DRENLODO-404025 format. One record per residue (C-alpha): residue number from 1; x negated, y negated, z. Coordinates in Angstrom, 3 decimals. Layout:
<nodes>
   nr         X         Y         Z
  NUM         X         Y         Z
...
</nodes>
This chain:
<nodes>
   nr         X         Y         Z
    1    82.423   -50.343   -18.002
    2    83.189   -52.871   -20.635
    3    86.981   -53.900   -21.092
    4    88.449   -51.904   -23.597
    5    89.574   -53.724   -27.290
    6    93.238   -53.249   -27.977
    7    94.082   -52.464   -31.456
    8    95.750   -55.235   -33.432
    9    97.856   -52.445   -35.111
   10    99.677   -51.676   -31.590
   11   101.895   -54.469   -31.955
   12   102.832   -53.442   -35.754
   13   103.656   -49.812   -34.102
   14   105.872   -51.073   -31.424
   15   107.649   -52.943   -34.171
   16   108.258   -49.913   -36.735
   17   109.187   -47.868   -33.705
   18   112.068   -50.186   -32.659
   19   112.693   -50.394   -36.256
   20   113.015   -46.636   -36.399
   21   115.373   -46.242   -33.461
   22   117.760   -49.242   -34.659
   23   117.667   -47.188   -38.138
   24   119.706   -44.345   -36.448
   25   122.467   -46.593   -35.389
   26   122.714   -48.264   -38.648
   27   122.683   -45.024   -40.422
   28   125.611   -43.811   -38.437
   29   127.450   -47.289   -39.164
   30   126.682   -46.689   -42.900
   31   127.876   -43.671   -42.854
   32   124.747   -41.736   -43.135
   33   124.323   -38.170   -40.933
   34   121.906   -38.583   -38.105
   35   120.406   -35.199   -37.633
   36   118.129   -33.803   -34.648
   37   115.205   -32.904   -36.073
   38   112.090   -30.671   -33.878
   39   108.541   -32.338   -34.233
   40   107.322   -29.510   -36.411
   41   110.049   -29.432   -39.118
   42   110.108   -30.087   -42.743
   43   111.641   -33.533   -42.208
   44   110.654   -33.900   -46.086
   45   113.847   -32.339   -46.532
   46   115.931   -34.334   -44.617
   47   114.804   -37.893   -46.090
   48   115.463   -36.033   -49.419
   49   118.871   -35.426   -48.358
   50   119.743   -38.858   -47.423
   51   120.027   -37.605   -43.958
   52   118.607   -39.835   -41.113
   53   116.222   -37.740   -38.912
   54   116.288   -38.236   -34.933
   55   113.991   -36.946   -32.742
   56   114.761   -36.247   -29.503
   57   111.446   -34.730   -28.478
   58   109.835   -38.486   -28.974
   59   112.757   -39.549   -26.505
   60   111.494   -37.338   -24.043
   61   107.135   -38.442   -24.335
   62   108.806   -42.014   -24.268
   63   110.785   -41.231   -20.655
   64   107.628   -39.296   -19.649
   65   105.201   -42.269   -20.429
   66   107.544   -44.910   -18.883
   67   107.585   -42.181   -15.622
   68   111.273   -42.028   -15.457
   69   111.068   -38.151   -16.826
   70   111.747   -36.939   -13.444
   71   115.045   -39.159   -12.434
   72   116.420   -38.016   -15.977
   73   115.093   -34.241   -15.133
   74   116.927   -33.896   -11.997
   75   119.909   -35.585   -13.851
   76   119.537   -32.292   -15.740
   77   118.549   -29.973   -12.531
   78   121.996   -31.037   -11.064
   79   123.841   -29.726   -14.185
   80   122.124   -26.427   -13.469
   81   119.529   -26.424   -15.588
   82   116.281   -25.145   -14.217
   83   112.958   -27.168   -13.522
   84   110.823   -24.794   -15.239
   85   112.340   -25.783   -18.863
   86   110.487   -28.180   -20.934
   87   110.279   -31.617   -19.856
   88   111.392   -33.212   -22.952
   89   114.271   -30.665   -22.962
   90   115.261   -31.695   -19.611
   91   115.264   -35.484   -20.119
   92   117.565   -35.165   -23.217
   93   119.958   -33.403   -21.444
   94   119.684   -35.493   -18.174
   95   120.242   -38.470   -19.982
   96   123.220   -36.697   -22.092
   97   124.681   -36.787   -18.589
   98   123.571   -39.723   -16.840
   99   125.244   -42.831   -16.682
  100   122.014   -44.535   -16.253
  101   119.913   -44.741   -19.158
  102   116.027   -46.185   -18.053
  103   114.916   -45.585   -21.800
  104   117.943   -46.165   -23.641
  105   120.668   -43.766   -24.968
  106   119.631   -40.636   -26.794
  107   121.238   -40.558   -30.210
  108   123.877   -38.703   -30.807
  109   123.482   -36.029   -33.204
  110   125.837   -35.182   -36.263
  111   123.991   -32.209   -37.089
  112   120.600   -30.579   -35.336
  113   118.078   -28.903   -37.164
  114   115.614   -26.961   -35.113
  115   112.728   -24.977   -36.309
  116   111.318   -22.017   -33.803
  117   107.505   -22.502   -35.007
  118   106.858   -24.629   -31.632
  119   108.668   -22.512   -28.908
  120   111.824   -20.600   -27.927
  121   112.926   -23.567   -25.370
  122   113.741   -25.912   -28.495
  123   116.434   -23.719   -30.463
  124   118.127   -23.412   -26.795
  125   117.945   -26.987   -26.039
  126   119.532   -27.489   -29.393
  127   121.926   -24.930   -28.890
  128   123.256   -26.328   -26.070
  129   123.312   -29.767   -27.421
  130   125.360   -28.887   -30.278
  131   127.955   -27.426   -28.170
  132   127.970   -30.667   -25.972
  133   128.027   -32.916   -28.899
  134   130.238   -30.734   -31.025
  135   127.840   -30.964   -33.761
  136   127.013   -28.270   -36.619
  137   123.709   -26.181   -35.591
  138   120.800   -24.966   -38.202
  139   118.134   -22.719   -36.978
  140   115.083   -22.577   -38.936
  141   113.679   -18.921   -38.392
  142   109.964   -18.466   -38.730
  143   108.431   -14.923   -37.416
  144   104.934   -14.813   -35.917
  145   102.036   -15.398   -38.666
  146    98.971   -12.877   -38.330
  147    96.862   -11.735   -41.343
  148    98.656    -8.729   -42.474
  149   102.341   -10.586   -42.972
  150   101.521   -14.077   -44.316
  151   102.767   -13.717   -47.596
  152   105.981   -12.162   -46.345
  153   106.404   -14.775   -43.768
  154   106.039   -17.823   -46.216
  155   108.552   -15.987   -48.403
  156   110.810   -15.459   -45.693
  157   110.563   -19.153   -44.859
  158   111.381   -20.336   -48.069
  159   114.702   -18.296   -48.270
  160   115.511   -20.233   -45.224
  161   114.712   -23.761   -46.512
  162   116.994   -22.816   -49.457
  163   119.586   -22.140   -46.840
  164   119.072   -25.035   -45.043
  165   119.538   -27.127   -48.338
  166   122.765   -25.521   -49.073
  167   123.617   -26.434   -45.369
  168   122.491   -29.790   -46.169
  169   124.486   -30.023   -49.287
  170   127.530   -28.934   -47.669
  171   127.158   -31.478   -44.667
  172   126.558   -34.349   -47.089
  173   128.886   -33.272   -50.211
  174   126.213   -34.131   -52.189
  175   123.830   -32.090   -54.257
  176   120.306   -31.981   -52.772
  177   118.086   -33.966   -55.262
  178   114.732   -32.081   -55.769
  179   113.352   -35.023   -57.858
  180   113.903   -37.495   -54.413
  181   111.730   -34.442   -52.802
  182   109.078   -34.780   -55.163
  183   108.976   -38.221   -53.996
  184   109.295   -38.066   -50.318
  185   106.828   -35.361   -50.256
  186   103.919   -37.916   -52.229
  187   104.279   -40.477   -49.651
  188   104.287   -37.509   -46.669
  189   100.853   -36.947   -48.737
  190    99.432   -39.949   -48.380
  191   100.749   -40.593   -44.687
  192    99.294   -36.927   -44.037
  193    95.602   -37.830   -45.394
  194    95.419   -41.166   -43.815
  195    96.272   -39.695   -40.501
  196    93.780   -36.793   -40.814
  197    90.972   -39.735   -42.266
  198    91.645   -41.650   -39.202
  199    91.233   -38.641   -36.788
  200    88.212   -37.612   -38.602
  201    86.504   -41.257   -37.245
  202    86.405   -39.426   -33.928
  203    83.224   -36.969   -35.288
  204    81.185   -40.256   -35.311
  205    79.119   -41.220   -32.282
  206    79.528   -43.584   -30.711
  207    83.507   -43.086   -32.041
  208    85.625   -45.917   -32.785
  209    88.663   -43.987   -31.770
  210    89.710   -41.078   -29.674
  211    92.594   -38.900   -28.820
  212    93.867   -40.804   -26.361
  213    94.427   -43.680   -28.761
  214    95.336   -41.024   -31.484
  215    98.284   -40.292   -28.648
  216    99.526   -43.935   -29.090
  217    99.236   -44.223   -32.493
  218   100.798   -40.928   -33.838
  219   104.319   -41.648   -33.430
  220   104.862   -42.667   -37.050
  221   103.552   -39.585   -38.584
  222   106.218   -37.817   -36.828
  223   109.014   -39.857   -37.177
  224   108.793   -41.955   -40.665
  225   106.186   -38.870   -42.548
  226   107.882   -39.161   -45.984
  227   108.535   -42.798   -45.902
  228   106.595   -45.877   -46.966
  229   106.948   -47.214   -43.594
  230   104.151   -44.305   -42.474
  231   101.695   -44.880   -45.339
  232   101.898   -49.011   -44.818
  233   101.024   -48.204   -41.237
  234    97.993   -45.759   -41.546
  235    96.796   -47.936   -44.181
  236    96.859   -50.812   -41.676
  237    95.258   -48.733   -38.967
  238    92.160   -47.072   -41.071
  239    91.636   -50.718   -42.307
  240    91.258   -51.914   -38.697
  241    89.028   -49.092   -37.487
  242    86.778   -49.692   -40.424
  243    86.520   -52.796   -39.366
  244    85.586   -51.599   -35.717
  245    83.134   -49.218   -37.448
  246    81.278   -52.519   -39.358
  247    81.588   -54.517   -35.969
  248    80.157   -51.923   -33.868
  249    83.253   -51.540   -31.120
  250    83.636   -48.356   -30.031
  251    85.973   -46.166   -28.321
  252    84.114   -45.987   -25.303
  253    80.814   -47.980   -24.915
  254    78.279   -45.862   -24.055
  255    79.774   -42.913   -24.871
  256    77.458   -39.396   -23.553
  257    80.240   -36.662   -24.056
  258    82.823   -35.625   -26.564
  259    85.559   -33.285   -25.372
  260    88.117   -31.822   -26.607
  261    91.423   -31.745   -25.308
  262    94.084   -28.886   -25.583
  263    97.365   -29.554   -26.136
  264    99.905   -32.420   -25.315
  265    98.594   -35.256   -22.402
  266    99.981   -35.730   -19.638
  267   101.969   -38.522   -21.051
  268   102.975   -40.660   -17.497
  269    99.085   -40.037   -16.706
  270    97.687   -40.863   -20.005
  271    95.730   -44.030   -18.750
  272    94.211   -42.595   -15.781
  273    92.567   -39.776   -17.701
  274    91.242   -42.147   -20.229
  275    89.650   -44.085   -17.067
  276    88.523   -40.701   -15.595
  277    86.750   -39.971   -18.642
  278    85.411   -43.087   -19.554
  279    83.868   -43.700   -16.025
  280    81.849   -40.168   -16.561
  281    81.157   -41.394   -20.398
  282    83.327   -39.008   -21.931
  283    85.567   -39.383   -24.552
  284    88.409   -36.836   -25.585
  285    88.228   -36.367   -29.600
  286    89.875   -33.811   -31.127
  287    93.167   -31.589   -29.785
  288    95.064   -29.217   -31.677
  289    97.994   -31.351   -30.965
  290    97.119   -34.879   -32.849
  291    96.151   -32.319   -35.866
  292    99.353   -30.807   -35.652
  293   100.739   -33.699   -38.462
  294    97.868   -33.289   -40.765
  295    99.651   -31.642   -43.555
  296    98.942   -31.275   -47.402
  297   101.763   -30.275   -49.618
  298   101.702   -29.481   -53.390
  299   104.934   -31.429   -55.049
  300   104.964   -29.588   -57.956
  301   105.423   -26.355   -55.933
  302   107.722   -28.132   -53.104
  303   109.688   -25.418   -51.143
  304   106.492   -23.050   -51.418
  305   104.320   -25.742   -50.039
  306   106.556   -26.894   -47.129
  307   106.559   -23.317   -46.015
  308   102.991   -22.866   -46.117
  309   102.330   -25.878   -43.968
  310   105.211   -25.588   -41.224
  311   104.847   -21.808   -40.880
  312   101.278   -22.312   -39.904
  313   101.738   -24.685   -36.724
  314    99.416   -23.684   -33.983
  315   101.491   -22.169   -31.477
  316   103.038   -19.546   -34.613
  317    99.760   -17.731   -34.846
  318    98.276   -14.533   -32.516
  319    95.908   -15.175   -29.833
  320    93.103   -14.554   -31.877
  321    93.753   -17.177   -34.402
  322    94.499   -19.822   -31.633
  323    91.198   -19.340   -30.534
  324    89.625   -19.666   -33.977
  325    91.423   -22.741   -34.501
  326    90.262   -24.555   -31.282
  327    86.579   -23.536   -32.299
  328    87.186   -24.631   -35.475
  329    87.647   -28.092   -34.336
  330    85.195   -28.090   -31.567
  331    82.592   -27.459   -34.141
  332    83.673   -29.886   -36.441
  333    83.761   -32.678   -33.663
  334    80.441   -31.451   -31.774
  335    82.017   -31.686   -28.723
  336    80.293   -30.883   -25.484
  337    82.690   -29.482   -23.749
  338    86.560   -29.066   -23.242
  339    89.445   -29.345   -21.394
  340    92.563   -27.278   -21.873
  341    95.747   -28.236   -20.115
  342    98.138   -25.614   -18.602
  343   101.529   -27.552   -19.079
  344   104.551   -25.587   -17.616
  345   106.712   -27.464   -20.110
  346   105.354   -25.929   -23.133
  347   104.816   -22.089   -22.029
  348   103.583   -20.974   -25.911
  349   100.980   -23.585   -25.243
  350   100.190   -22.602   -21.774
  351   100.101   -19.084   -22.383
  352    96.813   -16.938   -22.038
  353    94.574   -20.351   -21.333
  354    92.545   -18.870   -18.902
  355    91.778   -15.866   -21.127
  356    90.937   -18.423   -23.918
  357    88.628   -20.458   -21.735
  358    86.339   -17.448   -21.022
  359    86.133   -16.619   -24.745
  360    85.758   -19.894   -26.290
  361    82.797   -20.299   -23.365
  362    81.305   -16.808   -24.377
  363    81.469   -17.797   -28.307
  364    80.288   -21.264   -27.958
  365    78.514   -21.654   -24.829
  366    80.448   -25.242   -23.877
  367    80.758   -25.560   -20.376
  368    85.158   -26.438   -19.966
  369    88.231   -26.590   -17.541
  370    91.678   -25.520   -17.328
  371    94.190   -27.641   -15.282
  372    97.766   -27.102   -14.630
  373   100.370   -29.873   -14.342
  374   103.468   -31.046   -16.632
  375   103.465   -33.233   -19.901
  376   106.555   -35.198   -18.340
  377   107.373   -34.770   -14.656
  378   104.954   -36.299   -12.448
  379   106.207   -33.744    -9.341
  380   104.028   -31.381   -10.903
  381   100.917   -33.139   -10.992
  382    98.443   -33.310    -7.948
  383    95.906   -36.045    -8.846
  384    93.298   -34.634    -6.405
  385    93.201   -31.293    -7.709
  386    92.726   -32.602   -11.256
  387    90.216   -34.461   -10.279
  388    88.524   -32.136    -8.313
  389    88.306   -29.515   -11.777
  390    87.396   -32.353   -13.728
  391    84.534   -33.297   -11.527
  392    83.039   -29.771   -11.918
  393    83.332   -30.298   -15.638
  394    81.391   -33.411   -15.868
  395    78.811   -32.059   -13.304
  396    78.287   -29.445   -15.887
  397    77.617   -31.745   -18.568
  398    75.337   -33.532   -16.690
  399    73.303   -30.702   -15.859
  400    73.029   -29.614   -19.556
</nodes>
């Protein structure tokens, strides 16, 4: 197997993320409020309000990738937090209580802004953090979307956004600038468009870019979305991918199979999975996870457009709609099989995966596998068990 050629833009991302974390401290020094926000959150409003958004989930992912999530989790567990909680939450809570900070100190919030479209754990984590840091907390509530209530949910969410804007006006002491929001939405649109185009290149065969590549390049679309920095970064990455297509540089030379991966990766074993798949000629090409930030906003209808996008988070739909969304991506990327990750840290995504697997295979005829682990904590990862399950999938792919 040929060595993988690293992306030039990987260094640019390291510099950009270092700038992001430094900007949080600089913001506080300049008197700019720092707000914790969740990953699927209308950060465009936060940027437009002149508040700096900080993502503690990214802190958890970084701790997981550096294989220190277990250590931070144990610090949280020593304070009575159960090991079945979200791994990101355990990392954040553990760091707050620790004297040692293996990935740096998690940034102290002045405000906490949480949307419950992702799960029920995040609001409880942010609620506990608000008490710990003695900071104000705003919960952006979104009911589950189904066919019969979508307009009602969007209208309700718009009201929630209006309440949040009033909350931010009180926190900053300034009226909200809707013209600035329009500018931020335009920047967010451009970054999301570029990110979507980049993800779409994985449909080529052989592909220049895969899901595990996307996991390494997704941080700016989460943290810098709505800024010029995100636009510039994804223009550079798209340009590099276009060069790779022209030069015949592929994510996996000799690609035989395309796989759908659901949902978050196992961060501390990301490279291991990539090498395991590559050795069998398999490339993970799509996931609901990395597509979660491919938004399309209408700056002429700012709040309504934000509501339409953010209430539509994948896990904020019913069982049938979740299956449909997975199959849509499988069809779009013409996958040969699928891998469903039953993530003990993310119960809403793991719920019903075995039933979903049965239904997906019945509807598509595709082979697939479900494996159990934790996205952050290697105490709950068995390499032998996971590899055994993957081998069954590879055998099924080879026999088709």
